[in-house]
MIBA-867970 format. One record per atom (N, C-alpha, C): x, y, z. Coordinates in steps of 0.1 Angstrom, whole numbers, padded with zeros to 4 digits, always signed. Each point is the difference from the previous one (the first is absolute). Layout:
% MIBA-867970
XYZ ...
END
This chain:
% MIBA-867970
+0751+1032+1169 +0013+0001+0008 +0009+0005-0014 +0005+0014+0007 +0012+0007-0008 +0011-0009-0004 +0009+0002-0008 +0011-0007-0002 +0009+0005+0013 +0002+0008+0004 +0008+0001+0012 -0002-0004+0010 -0014-0002+0003 -0006-0009+0015 +0003-0015-0004 +0002-0003-0012 +0002-0016-0005 +0014+0000+0004 +0008+0009-0003 +0013-0001+0003 +0002-0002+0015 -0003+0010+0010 +0001+0002+0013 -0004-0014+0005 -0011-0006-0003 -0006-0016+0006 +0010-0010-0005 +0008+0003-0012 +0006-0012-0004 +0015+0002+0009 +0000+0009+0007 +0012+0003+0011 -0001-0011+0010 -0012-0001+0005 -0005-0008+0009 +0006-0013-0001 +0001-0010-0005 +0007-0012-0003 +0013+0000+0000 +0006+0011-0003 +0014+0001-0002 +0002+0004+0016 -0001+0006+0005 +0002+0001+0017 -0002-0013+0006 -0011-0004-0002 -0003-0014+0007 +0013-0011-0004 +0001-0002-0012 +0013-0008-0004 +0011+0005+0008 +0005+0012+0001 +0012+0003+0006 -0003-0003+0015 -0009+0002+0006 -0002-0003+0016 +0002-0014+0001 -0011-0010-0008 +0000-0013+0001 +0012-0008-0001 +0009+0005-0012 +0012-0005-0005 +0011+0002+0009 +0001+0011+0007 +0009+0004+0011 -0002-0008+0011 -0016-0001+0006 +0000-0006+0008 +0003-0020+0000 -0003-0001-0011 +0004-0017-0005 +0014-0002+0003 +0010+0010-0006 +0013-0004+0003 +0003+0002+0016 -0005+0010+0004 +0003+0000+0016 -0004-0011+0007 -0010-0005-0003 -0007-0012+0008 +0010-0011-0005 +0004-0002-0011 +0010-0012-0006 +0012+0001+0010 +0006+0012+0004 +0011+0003+0006 +0001+0000+0013 -0011+0006+0008 -0002+0002+0016 -0011-0005+0006 -0009-0008-0008 -0014-0006+0003 -0006+0011+0008 -0001+0010+0000 -0009+0011+0005 +0001+0014-0009 -0012+0004+0000 -0003+0014-0008 +0005+0012+0007 +0007+0010-0011 +0006+0010+0009 -0008+0013-0008 +0002+0008+0010 -0008+0012-0007 +0009+0006-0011 +0013-0003-0005 +0004+0005-0010 -0005-0003-0015 -0007-0009+0003 -0008-0007-0015 -0013+0013-0003 -0004+0004+0011 -0011+0007-0002 +0005+0016-0005 +0012+0002+0007 +0005+0013-0001 +0008+0001-0016 +0005-0010-0003 +0003-0001-0017 -0015+0002-0008 -0008-0007+0001 -0012+0001-0005 -0006+0015+0000 +0000+0007+0011 -0006+0011+0000 +0010+0013-0007 +0012-0005+0001 +0012+0008-0007 -0006-0001-0014 +0001-0011-0007 -0001-0002-0015 -0014+0005-0001 -0009-0001+0007 -0013+0005-0003 -0001+0016+0000 +0008+0006+0009 +0001+0012-0002 +0007+0009-0011 +0009-0010-0004 +0006+0005-0013 -0005-0002-0011 -0011-0010-0003 -0006-0004-0011 -0014+0010+0001 -0004+0007+0011 -0011+0009+0000 +0006+0011-0005 +0011+0007+0005 +0006+0010-0004 +0000+0002-0014 +0005-0013-0008 +0005+0003-0013 -0019-0002-0009 -0007-0009+0007 -0013+0004-0004 -0007+0013+0000 +0002+0009+0011 -0002+0014+0001 +0004+0008-0013 +0016-0004+0000 +0005+0008-0010 -0003-0003-0015 -0003-0012-0002 -0007-0004-0014 -0013+0006+0000 -0009+0000+0009 -0014+0007-0001 -0001+0014-0002 +0013+0008+0006 -0001+0012-0004 +0007+0002-0012 +0010-0007-0004 +0006+0003-0016 -0003-0004-0008 -0006-0014+0001 -0005-0009-0011 -0014-0006+0003 -0009+0009-0001 -0012-0007+0003 -0008-0009-0008 +0005-0002-0011 -0009-0008-0011 +0010-0013-0002 +0011+0000+0008 +0011-0011-0004 -0006-0015+0005 +0004-0009-0008 -0001-0014+0001 -0001-0006+0016 -0012+0000+0008 -0001-0006+0011 +0006-0013+0007 +0006-0008-0010 +0005-0011+0004 +0014-0002-0001 +0007+0008-0008 +0014-0001-0002 +0007+0003+0013 -0003+0012+0009 +0008+0001+0012 -0002-0012+0011 -0014-0003+0002 -0001-0011+0010 +0006-0013-0005 +0003-0006-0012 +0007-0008-0006 +0013+0002+0002 +0008+0014-0003 +0014-0001+0005 +0002-0001+0015 -0011+0007+0008 +0003-0001+0010 +0001-0015+0009 -0007-0007-0007 -0003-0017+0005 +0013-0006-0005 +0005+0002-0009 +0012-0005-0004 +0011+0003+0009 +0000+0012+0003 +0012+0006+0009 -0005-0004+0014 -0013-0002+0006 -0001-0003+0011 +0006-0017+0005 -0004-0006-0013 +0004-0014+0001 +0017-0001+0000 +0003+0007-0007 +0015+0000-0002 +0008+0001+0014 -0005+0012+0008 +0005+0002+0013 -0002-0011+0009 -0012-0008+0000 -0002-0010+0008 +0009-0009-0002 +0005-0005-0012 +0009-0010-0003 +0013+0002+0003 +0003+0015-0001 +0014+0003+0001 +0004+0000+0016 -0011+0003+0005 -0001+0000+0015 +0001-0013+0008 -0007-0010-0010 +0004-0015+0005 +0014-0004-0003 +0008+0006-0010 +0012-0005-0005 +0012+0007+0012 -0002+0014+0001 +0010+0009+0006 -0007+0012+0007 -0002+0002+0012 -0005+0011+0004 +0004+0013-0001 +0015+0001+0000 +0008+0013-0008 -0004+0002-0010 +0001-0009-0011 -0006+0002-0015 -0013+0007-0001 -0008-0006+0010 -0014+0004-0002 -0002+0015+0008 +0007+0004+0007 -0001+0014+0004 +0006+0009-0011 +0011-0003-0006 +0006+0007-0011 -0011+0000-0011 -0005-0010-0002 -0013-0001-0012 -0010+0009+0002 -0002+0001+0014 -0014+0009+0005 +0004+0014-0002 +0016+0005+0000 +0004+0012+0001 -0002+0004-0016 +0006-0010-0008 -0001+0003-0017 -0014+0001-0005 -0011-0007+0008 -0009+0000-0003 -0009+0018+0001 +0005+0004+0012 -0002+0014+0003 +0005+0008-0009 +0011-0002-0001 +0008+0010-0012 -0009-0003-0014 -0002-0014-0004 -0005+0001-0012 -0014+0005-0004 -0007+0003+0011 -0012+0007+0004 +0000+0015-0004 +0013+0006+0005 +0005+0013-0002 +0000+0004-0012 +0007-0011-0009 +0005+0002-0013 -0012-0002-0008 -0010-0010+0004 -0013+0003-0006 -0004+0009+0001 -0005+0008+0008 -0007+0013+0003 +0009+0010-0008 +0015+0001-0001 +0006+0009-0005 -0003-0001-0016 +0002-0012-0004 -0006-0003-0016 -0010+0008-0002 -0009-0003+0006 -0014+0008-0003 +0000+0011+0000 +0008+0008+0008 -0001+0014+0006 +0009+0008-0013 +0012-0005+0000 +0007+0008-0009 -0001-0005-0017 -0005-0011+0001 -0003-0003-0013 -0013+0001-0008 -0004+0013+0000 -0016+0005+0000 -0005-0007-0013 +0007+0000-0011 -0005-0006-0011 +0012-0009-0005 -0007-0014-0001 +0011-0010-0003 +0004-0001-0014 -0009+0009-0009 +0003-0002-0012 +0011+0009-0006 +0005+0012+0009 +0011+0006+0000 +0014-0009-0002 -0002-0011+0003 +0013-0009-0002 +0001-0005-0012 -0009+0001-0010 +0002+0000-0015 +0011+0008-0006 +0001+0012+0007 +0008+0009-0007 +0016-0001+0002 +0001-0010+0013 +0014-0002+0003 +0003-0015-0002 -0008-0006-0012 +0003-0013+0000 +0016-0006-0004 +0005+0009-0006 +0016-0006-0006 +0008+0003+0013 -0003+0010+0010 +0009+0004+0012 -0003-0013+0009 -0012-0002+0001 -0005-0013+0008 +0007-0011-0004 +0000-0004-0013 +0006-0013-0005 +0014-0001+0004 +0010+0014-0003 +0011-0003+0002 +0005+0000+0015 -0009+0004+0007 +0004+0002+0014 -0005-0015+0007 -0009-0006-0007 -0004-0017+0005 +0013-0009-0005 +0004+0002-0012 +0011-0006-0003 +0014+0001+0008 +0001+0015+0004 +0010+0001+0007 +0000-0008+0013 -0016+0001+0007 +0001-0007+0014 +0003-0015-0002 -0003-0006-0011 +0001-0014-0002 +0015-0004+0000 +0008+0011-0004 +0014-0002-0002 +0008+0004+0014 -0003+0003+0008 +0004+0007+0011 +0005-0013+0010 -0006-0011+0000 +0008-0010+0011 +0013-0003-0008 +0004-0001-0011 +0012+0001-0008 +0011+0008+0004 -0006+0012+0005 +0011+0009+0004 +0011-0002+0013 +0012-0003-0002 +0009-0002+0012 -0003+0012+0011 +0000-0009+0010 -0001+0009+0013 -0013+0001+0008 -0011+0001-0010 -0014-0004+0003 -0005-0009-0002 +0002-0008-0008 -0007-0013-0008 +0010-0012+0005 -0007-0009-0001 +0005-0015+0002 -0009-0011-0002 +0007-0013-0003 -0009-0010-0003 -0005-0010+0012 -0015-0002-0005 -0005-0008+0015 -0005-0015-0007 +0005-0011+0002 -0004-0012-0006 +0005-0002-0017 +0009+0009-0002 +0002+0002-0013 -0004+0010-0006 -0011+0006+0003 -0008+0010-0006 +0002+0015+0006 +0002+0011-0008 -0001+0014+0003 -0012+0008+0002 -0006+0000+0012 -0013+0003+0003 +0002+0012+0006 +0008+0004+0011 -0002+0008+0009 +0013+0010+0000 -0004+0012+0005 +0014+0009+0002 -0001+0003+0015 +0010+0001+0006 +0001+0002+0014 +0007+0017+0003 -0007+0007+0006 +0004+0014+0005 +0000+0002+0015 +0013-0005+0008 +0000-0001+0014 -0007-0009+0004 -0011-0002+0009 -0007-0011+0006 -0010-0004-0007 -0003+0011-0011 -0013-0003-0009 +0006-0009-0011 -0014-0006-0006 +0000-0007-0010 -0008+0000-0010 -0002+0000-0013 -0009+0006-0009 +0000-0007-0010 -0012-0005-0006 +0000-0006-0015 -0006+0007-0010 +0008+0007-0007 -0006+0010-0010 -0009-0007-0008 +0002-0011-0007 -0008-0007-0008 -0016+0001+0004 -0005+0002+0015 -0012+0002+0000 -0005+0015-0004 +0007+0009+0001 -0004+0011-0006 +0001+0002-0015 +0012-0006-0005 +0000+0000-0016 -0010-0005-0005 -0007-0011+0002 -0014-0005-0006 -0010+0009-0001 +0000+0008+0010 -0013+0012-0001 +0007+0009-0013 +0012+0003+0001 +0003+0008-0011 +0000-0005-0015 +0003-0012+0001 -0001-0007-0013 -0012+0000-0004 -0012-0002+0009 -0014-0001-0005 -0004+0013-0004 +0005+0011+0008 -0006+0013-0004 +0004+0005-0015 +0013-0004-0003 +0005+0001-0012 -0006-0008-0012 -0003-0012+0001 -0007-0009-0012 -0013+0005-0002 -0010+0004+0013 -0011+0008-0001 -0003+0009-0009 +0012+0010+0003 -0002+0011-0007 +0007-0002-0013 +0009-0007-0003 +0004-0002-0012 -0008-0008-0011 -0008-0009+0003 -0009-0007-0007 -0013+0005-0003 -0003+0011+0012 -0013+0007-0005 +0003+0009-0010 +0012+0003+0000 +0002+0008-0013 +0003-0005-0013 +0005-0011-0002 +0004-0006-0012 -0011-0015-0001 -0011-0001+0008 -0007-0012-0002 -0007+0001-0015 -0002+0011-0002 -0011+0003-0015 +0012-0005-0011 +0013+0001+0000 +0008-0002-0011 +0000-0018+0004 +0000-0005+0011 +0003-0015+0002 -0012-0006-0005 -0012+0006+0002 -0010-0008-0004 -0007+0001-0015 +0007+0007-0006 -0005+0004-0015 +0003-0013-0008 -0010-0002-0007 +0000-0011-0010 +0003-0012+0004 -0003-0012-0006 -0001-0014+0004 +0015-0001+0003 +0010+0003-0011 +0013-0003+0005 +0010+0014+0001 -0001+0007+0010 +0003+0012-0002 +0015+0001-0002 +0004+0011-0008 +0013+0003-0003 +0006+0010+0011 +0011-0007+0009 +0003+0005+0010 +0014+0006+0002 +0002+0011+0000 +0013+0003-0002 +0009-0004+0014 +0014+0002-0001 +0006-0004+0012 -0004+0012+0011 -0002+0013-0006 -0002+0009+0012 -0012-0002+0008 -0014-0009-0007 -0011-0001+0008 +0002-0016+0006 +0008-0007-0003 +0003-0013+0005 +0009+0000+0011 +0009+0012+0003 +0013+0000+0005 -0004-0004+0015 -0012+0004+0009 +0000-0002+0010 -0002-0018+0005 -0007-0007-0011 +0002-0012+0004 +0014-0007-0002 +0008+0006-0008 +0014-0004-0002 +0011+0004+0014 -0006+0013+0004 +0005+0007+0012 -0004-0007+0012 -0011-0004+0002 -0004-0007+0014 +0005-0017-0001 +0002-0006-0012 +0003-0011-0002 +0015-0001+0006 +0009+0012-0007 +0011+0000+0001 +0003+0003+0017 -0010+0007+0004 +0004+0005+0019 -0005-0014+0007 -0008-0009-0010 -0002-0014+0011 +0010-0007+0000 +0007-0001-0012 +0013-0009-0004 +0012+0005+0006 +0002+0014+0004 +0009+0007+0007 -0002-0004+0016 -0012+0000+0005 +0000-0006+0012 +0003-0012+0004 -0002-0009-0010 +0005-0014+0002 +0016-0001-0003 +0006+0010-0005 +0015-0002-0003 +0007+0009+0012 -0005+0011+0002 +0008+0012+0007 -0002-0001+0015 -0013+0000+0003 -0005+0000+0014 -0004-0014+0005 -0003-0009-0011 -0003-0013+0004 -0014-0003+0009 -0008+0010-0007 -0014-0004+0007 -0009-0004-0008 -0004-0015+0000 -0007-0004-0009 -0017+0001+0003 -0003+0003+0014 -0013+0004+0002 -0003+0015-0005 +0009+0010+0003 -0004+0012-0005 -0001+0001-0016 +0008-0009-0007 +0001-0001-0014 -0012-0006-0002 -0006-0009+0006 -0015-0008-0003 -0010+0013-0001 +0004+0008+0010 -0013+0007+0005 -0002+0014-0009 +0013+0004-0003 -0001+0010-0009 -0003+0000-0013 +0004-0014-0007 -0003-0001-0012 -0016-0003-0002 -0003-0009+0009 -0015-0006+0001 -0010+0010+0002 +0005+0011+0010 -0011+0012-0002 +0000+0009-0013 +0011-0001-0006 +0000+0009-0010 -0006-0008-0013 -0001-0014+0001 -0010-0005-0009 -0015+0002+0000 -0002+0001+0016 -0016+0002+0004 -0005+0015-0006 +0011+0008+0002 -0001+0013-0005 -0005+0001-0017 +0013-0007-0005 -0002+0000-0016 -0014-0006-0005 -0001-0010+0006 -0014-0008-0002 -0015+0011+0004 +0002+0005+0008 -0013+0008+0004 +0001+0014-0006 +0012+0005-0007 -0001+0012-0009 -0003-0005-0013 +0005-0012-0006 -0005-0004-0013 -0007-0008-0004 -0002-0012+0009 -0010-0010+0000 +0005-0009-0010 +0013+0001-0003 +0007-0009-0010 +0009-0011+0007 -0009-0013-0001 +0008-0010+0009 +0012-0004-0008 +0003+0001-0012 +0011-0005-0008 +0011+0012+0007 +0000+0009+0003 +0011+0007+0008 +0006-0005+0014 -0013-0005+0007 +0004-0010+0010 +0006-0013-0001 -0004-0006-0009 +0005-0011-0004 +0015+0005-0006 +0002+0008-0007 +0015+0001-0006 +0007+0006+0014 -0004+0008+0008 +0005+0004+0012 +0006-0015+0008 -0008-0006+0003 +0002-0014+0007 +0010-0007-0008 -0004-0001-0011 +0014-0007-0008 +0013+0006+0001 +0004+0013+0000 +0010+0007+0002 +0006-0006+0012 -0009+0004+0012 +0007-0002+0015 +0002-0015+0002 -0010-0010-0008 +0004-0013+0003 +0012-0004-0007 +0007+0006-0010 +0014-0004-0008 +0010+0008+0007 -0002+0011+0004 +0009+0007+0007 +0003-0008+0012 -0008-0005+0010 -0001-0008+0011 +0008-0011-0002 -0005-0008-0011 +0005-0014-0003 +0017+0005-0005 +0003+0009-0004 +0014+0001-0006 +0007+0005+0014 -0003+0008+0008 +0008+0006+0012 +0000-0014+0010 -0008-0006+0000 -0002-0013+0010 +0011-0010-0006 +0004-0002-0011 +0009-0007-0006 +0013+0007-0001 +0005+0012+0002 +0009+0006-0004 +0006+0010+0011 -0010+0003+0010 +0006+0009+0014 -0001-0011+0011 +0009+0000+0004 +0004-0010+0014 -0012+0001+0009 -0002+0013+0007 -0008+0004+0010 -0016-0005-0003 -0004+0004-0012 -0013-0005-0006 +0000-0014+0001 +0010-0006-0006 -0002-0016-0002 +0000-0006+0010 +0008+0007+0012 -0002-0008+0014 -0013+0001+0008 -0006+0011-0003 -0015+0002+0005 -0011-0009-0006 +0003-0004-0014 -0007-0008-0007 +0001-0015+0004 +0013-0004+0003 +0004-0016+0004 -0009+0001+0012 +0001+0010+0012 -0005-0001+0013 -0014-0003-0002 -0006+0008-0009 -0016-0003-0004 -0003-0009-0002 +0007-0009-0011 -0003-0012-0005 +0003-0011+0008 +0013+0001+0011 +0002-0011+0007 +0001+0004+0015 -0009+0004+0007 +0002+0005+0014 +0005-0011+0008 -0004-0012-0001 +0006-0008+0007 +0012-0011-0003 +0008+0006-0011 +0012-0010-0004 +0008+0001+0014 +0006-0012-0001 +0009+0000+0016 +0013+0008-0001 +0003+0005-0008 +0014+0008+0001 -0007+0016-0002 -0013+0005+0003 -0004+0012-0001 -0010+0001+0010 -0006-0012+0006 -0011+0004+0011 +0004+0005+0013 +0014-0001+0001 +0008+0006+0014 +0006+0012-0002 +0000+0006-0014 +0006+0011-0002 -0005+0012-0008 +0000-0002-0015 -0008+0012-0007 -0013-0003+0000 -0008-0012+0001 -0014-0003+0001 -0005+0000+0012 +0006+0001+0014 -0006+0000+0012 -0013+0005+0001 +0000+0015-0002 -0010+0007+0003 -0014-0003-0007 +0000-0003-0012 -0012-0006-0009 -0003-0013+0006 +0010-0009+0002 -0003-0014+0005 -0007+0000+0012 +0004+0012+0011 -0005+0000+0010 -0015+0006+0002 +0000+0010-0008 -0013+0007-0003 -0013-0012-0007 +0004-0007-0007 -0009-0011-0008 -0002-0010+0014 +0010-0003+0009 -0005-0009+0011 -0008+0005+0007 +0000+0014+0002 -0009+0008+0012 -0013+0000-0004 -0002+0002-0014 -0014+0001-0006 -0005-0016+0000 +0008-0008-0003 -0006-0014+0003 -0004-0005+0013 +0007+0008+0012 -0003-0005+0013 -0013+0004+0003 -0006+0016-0007 -0010+0006+0004 -0013-0006-0001 +0000-0009-0012 -0011-0007-0005 -0012+0006-0001 -0012-0001+0000 -0013+0007-0005 -0001+0013+0010 +0001-0002+0012 -0006+0004+0012 +0013+0010+0009 +0010-0005-0004 +0014+0007+0007 +0000-0006+0017 +0011+0005+0005 +0004-0002+0015 -0004+0010+0006 -0006+0011-0004 -0003+0010+0010 +0011+0010+0003 -0005+0014+0003 +0007+0010+0002 +0013-0005+0011 +0011+0004-0003 +0010+0000+0007 +0005-0015+0000 -0003-0008-0007 +0002-0018+0001 +0012-0001-0012 +0002+0008-0008 +0010-0005-0012 +0017+0000+0011 +0005-0011-0008 +0014-0002+0008 +0011+0007-0011 +0004+0012+0005 +0007+0011-0006 +0018-0005+0003 +0000-0004+0014 +0012-0001+0006 +0000-0015+0006 +0015-0001+0001 +0003-0015+0009 +0010+0005+0008 +0003-0006+0013 +0009+0001+0008 +0014-0007-0005 +0011+0001-0002 +0010-0006-0005 +0012+0004+0006 +0007-0008+0008 +0010+0006+0005 +0000+0010+0012 -0013+0003+0008 -0004+0010+0007 -0002+0013-0007 +0000-0001-0011 -0005+0014-0011 -0012-0007-0006 -0007+0012-0005 -0015-0001-0008 +0007+0000-0014 -0003-0012-0006 +0003+0003-0015 -0012+0003-0010 +0000+0008-0008 -0011+0003-0011 -0002-0013-0009 -0013-0006+0000 -0002-0011-0011 -0005+0005-0012 -0008+0013-0001 -0006+0006-0009 +0005+0013-0002 +0009+0001-0009 +0008+0013-0003 -0012+0009-0005 +0004+0015+0006 -0006+0010-0006 -0017-0003+0002 -0005-0004+0011 -0014-0003+0003 -0005+0012-0001 +0003+0015+0006 -0004+0009+0000 -0004+0008-0013 +0007-0004-0014 +0001+0007-0010 -0004-0011-0010 +0010-0005-0007 -0001-0009-0011 -0009-0011+0002 +0003-0006+0009 -0009-0013+0004 -0013+0001+0008 -0005+0013+0004 -0011+0001+0009 -0013-0006-0004 -0002-0002-0015 -0012-0010-0005 +0001-0014+0005 +0011-0003+0004 +0006-0016+0003 -0007+0001+0015 +0002+0008+0008 -0003+0002+0014 -0013+0003+0000 -0008+0005-0007 -0014+0001-0001 -0008-0013-0004 +0006-0006-0006 -0008-0013-0006 +0003-0011+0010 +0011+0003+0008 +0004-0010+0009 -0009+0004+0014 -0004+0010+0002 -0008+0004+0013 -0014-0001-0002 -0003+0006-0014 -0015+0000-0001 -0004-0011-0013 +0011-0007-0005 -0006-0010-0010 -0004+0005-0013 -0005-0009-0009 -0002+0001-0012 -0012+0012-0002 -0008-0003+0010 -0015+0009+0000 +0006+0014+0004 +0006+0002+0008 +0003+0012+0006 +0009+0006-0013 +0012-0005-0003 +0008+0004-0010 -0009+0007-0014 -0010-0011-0002 -0010+0004-0010 -0006+0014+0004 -0007+0000+0011 -0005+0015+0003 +0007+0012-0001 +0012-0002+0003 +0013+0010-0002 -0001+0005-0014 +0001-0011-0009 +0000+0004-0014 -0013+0005-0004 -0010-0004+0005 -0013+0007-0004 -0002+0014+0004 +0006+0003+0010 +0001+0014+0003 +0006+0010-0009 +0012-0008-0004 +0009+0005-0012 -0006+0002-0011 -0009-0011-0007 -0011+0001-0010 -0009+0011-0001 -0007+0004+0015 -0007+0008-0002 +0004+0016+0002 +0014+0001+0004 +0006+0011-0002 +0003+0003-0015 +0004-0008-0007 +0007+0002-0017 -0014+0004-0004 -0012-0011+0001 -0015+0002-0007 -0003+0015+0004 +0001+0006+0008 -0004+0014+0004 +0008+0008-0007 +0014-0003-0004 +0008+0009-0008 -0004-0002-0013 -0002-0009-0003 -0007-0001-0014 -0011+0004-0004 -0008+0000+0008 -0014+0006+0000 +0002+0016-0001 +0011+0004+0008 +0001+0017+0000 +0003-0001-0013 +0010-0004-0007 +0001+0000-0013 -0009+0000-0010 -0008-0009+0002 -0013+0001-0008 -0009+0013+0000 -0001+0003+0013 -0011+0014+0003 +0010+0013-0008 +0014+0001+0000 +0008+0010-0005 -0007+0006-0011 +0002+0014-0003 -0006+0003-0013 +0009+0007-0008 +0013+0000+0004 +0010+0005-0008 +0010-0014-0002 +0008+0003-0013 +0011-0011+0000 +0009-0002+0008 +0007+0012+0002 +0014-0003+0010 -0008-0007+0017 -0012+0004+0004 -0005-0002+0010 -0001-0018+0002 -0007-0004-0014 -0001-0012-0003 +0012-0009+0003 +0007+0003-0007 +0015-0007-0002 +0009+0001+0013 -0001+0010+0007 +0004+0003+0013 -0004-0011+0012 -0013+0000-0001 -0007-0006+0009 +0004-0017-0003 -0003-0001-0014 +0003-0016-0004 +0013-0004+0004 +0010+0009-0003 +0016-0005+0002 +0002+0001+0015 -0006+0006+0008 +0003-0001+0014 -0007-0012+0003 -0011-0002-0001 -0008-0013+0002 +0010-0015-0002 +0004+0002-0015 +0005-0011-0004 +0016-0001+0006 +0007+0010+0001 +0012-0002+0007 -0002-0005+0015 -0009+0004+0008 -0006-0004+0014 -0002-0017+0000 -0007-0004-0012 -0004-0011-0001 +0013-0012-0004 +0008+0008-0007 +0011-0008-0004 +0009-0002+0012 +0003+0010+0006 +0007+0000+0012 -0003-0014+0010 -0015+0001+0001 -0003-0012+0010 +0001-0012-0007 -0003-0001-0014 +0004-0012-0005 +0014-0007-0002 +0010+0011+0001 +0015-0001-0003 +0006-0006+0015 -0005+0004+0011 +0005-0004+0012 -0007-0014+0004 -0013+0001-0003 -0009-0014+0004 +0003-0012-0010 +0002+0005-0014 +0003-0011-0008 +0014-0004+0005 +0011+0006+0002 +0013-0001+0005 +0000-0011+0011 -0009+0003+0013 +0001-0006+0009 -0006-0015+0000 -0010+0000-0010 -0009-0013-0006 +0008-0007-0010 +0012+0007-0005 +0007-0008-0011 -0005+0000-0014 -0012+0010-0002 -0006+0001-0009 +0014+0006-0013 +0004+0011+0005 +0013+0005-0006 +0012+0001+0008 +0009+0004-0002 +0015+0001+0007 -0006+0012+0010 +0007-0004+0015 -0002+0011+0009 +0010+0009+0000 -0004+0011+0003 +0005+0013-0001 -0002+0009+0014 +0005+0012-0001 -0001+0008+0013 -0009+0011-0001 -0013-0003-0004 -0010+0009-0002 -0007-0002+0015 -0006+0010+0005 -0008+0000+0011 -0015-0003-0004 -0007-0006+0013 -0015-0001-0005 -0006+0014+0006 -0006+0008-0009 -0007+0015+0002 -0005-0001+0012 +0002+0010+0010 -0007+0005+0010 +0003-0013+0014 +0004-0010-0004 -0001-0012+0009 +0017-0001+0004 +0008-0003-0008 +0016-0002+0001 +0004+0012+0008 +0011-0001+0010 +0005+0007+0006 +0010+0010-0011 +0001+0013+0004 +0008+0007-0009 -0006+0013-0004 +0006+0014+0007 -0004+0011-0004 -0002+0007-0013 +0009-0005-0009 +0000+0005-0014 -0012-0004-0007 -0004-0012+0002 -0011-0007-0004 -0013+0003+0002 -0002+0007+0017 -0010+0005+0008 -0004+0014-0011 +0011+0008+0001 -0001+0010-0006 -0003+0005-0013 +0004-0011-0009 -0003+0001-0014 -0013-0006-0004 -0006-0009+0010 -0013-0004-0001 -0010+0011+0003 +0004+0005+0013 -0011+0012+0001 +0000+0014-0011 +0010-0004-0005 -0001+0013-0014 -0007-0007-0009 -0001-0010-0004 -0008-0008-0007 -0013+0001+0002 -0004-0001+0012 -0014+0000+0006 -0005+0014-0003 +0008+0007+0005 -0003+0018-0002 -0002+0002-0013 +0005-0006-0011 -0001+0004-0011 -0012-0006-0007 -0003-0012+0004 -0012-0006-0005 -0013+0006+0006 +0002+0003+0012 -0012+0008+0007 -0002+0014-0006 +0011+0008-0008 -0004+0010-0007 -0007+0000-0010 +0003-0011-0007 -0006-0004-0015 -0013-0004+0003 -0002-0009+0008 -0013-0003+0004 -0008+0011+0006 +0003+0010+0006 -0008+0011+0006 -0003+0010-0012 +0011+0002-0012 -0004+0009-0011 -0011-0008-0005 +0001-0015-0004 -0007-0007-0012 -0015-0003+0009 +0001-0002+0010 -0014-0004+0007 -0008+0015+0004 +0005+0012+0002 -0003+0014-0002 -0008+0004-0010 +0009-0003-0014 -0006+0002-0013 -0011-0007-0004 +0001-0013+0004 -0012-0012+0000 -0012+0004+0008 +0004+0007+0010 -0015+0003+0006 -0006+0012-0004 +0009+0010-0005 -0007+0014-0007 -0005-0004-0011 +0003-0011-0010 -0006-0005-0010 -0013-0007+0004 -0003-0004+0011 -0014-0005+0005 +0004-0015+0000 +0012-0007+0003 +0001-0015+0000 -0002-0001+0015 +0001-0017+0002 -0003-0002+0011 +0017-0005+0004 +0006+0000+0013 +0011-0006+0004 +0001-0007+0011 
END
């Protein structure tokens, strides 16, 4: 079976999941099956088949599993958001369609992704500018103490979602050029010129902690950089040194910057009496929801997200459609269901790293590895925050959480990975290899 045929068959369970998921939610709400569930399933299938035909025409050698895995996560996200709020689910479906359009446009207009190397400094400057936009008066503002989004009219946009792609492109290009200097000798003599990117990205990560108060993106950016640095040099000492710098910087700011200190205190003491009904309410409720799900969960539509108080519905799990959607998943599907979702993410990341292994030029290897690493770290940051492994931050769960900017950015990541895999697998096949 060809790669594209495997991709097409991989979309069948995705459509079945959408249909079955919407049906389960509708039965829970009305005790009857409505044709709307089949309609949603057919609509989603139509969108995915269109994208498949496009990939077959433009990227015939691309990895056959990346797109079905991304579609599976997006389908699951639609079902979960529909269970939480039907209006948000409709908006998410619209963003999914726009994301597919952007996915196709990226492949069409970016004919050779390697041309991005020539614009690395421009891309880096634009990415840093995007990160700072939420602090611009008039369009930016704080949400739960962090500056994450900008508002233009009725639209809300999170610049960090696209900035992560630009930073990865810059680092992949720069380290491809300087890796020979970095790996020379057992103890290389590295000038500030060559070691500058490490200091720049470390400074950027610390800047995000102070200026935009985004711990999640800080971890994501710096972690992705260390992953690219290790792939480029194979020197564990650089990674250890980078981790030490990040930990020391984080400890310093956690003790001297009030909002960072507050996040750490909430993380360490979520059930403290003076915090549990105020600043740590969200994480405490998320932990209760996960514990309530047990091993097998309560079933689709069974999470207790709101309670009637004084004739009004009061939300008892804040940001269930974004920050704490993983808690809803665990509550309704149990530990086994949540582990299944994590497994899909692991498969997606594994295909991304396989693409990096198969790539034949340095920039492609580093770009694929960086994109896969930043995707994996984003999952870790939000799941780790909800499960209290690390402090909770406002990072979206890729393809699953509600959010237009997240959907759009992740479709660009998917397009870049497919373009890299298409070139790598095509070259591999021409050389007589088996893919």
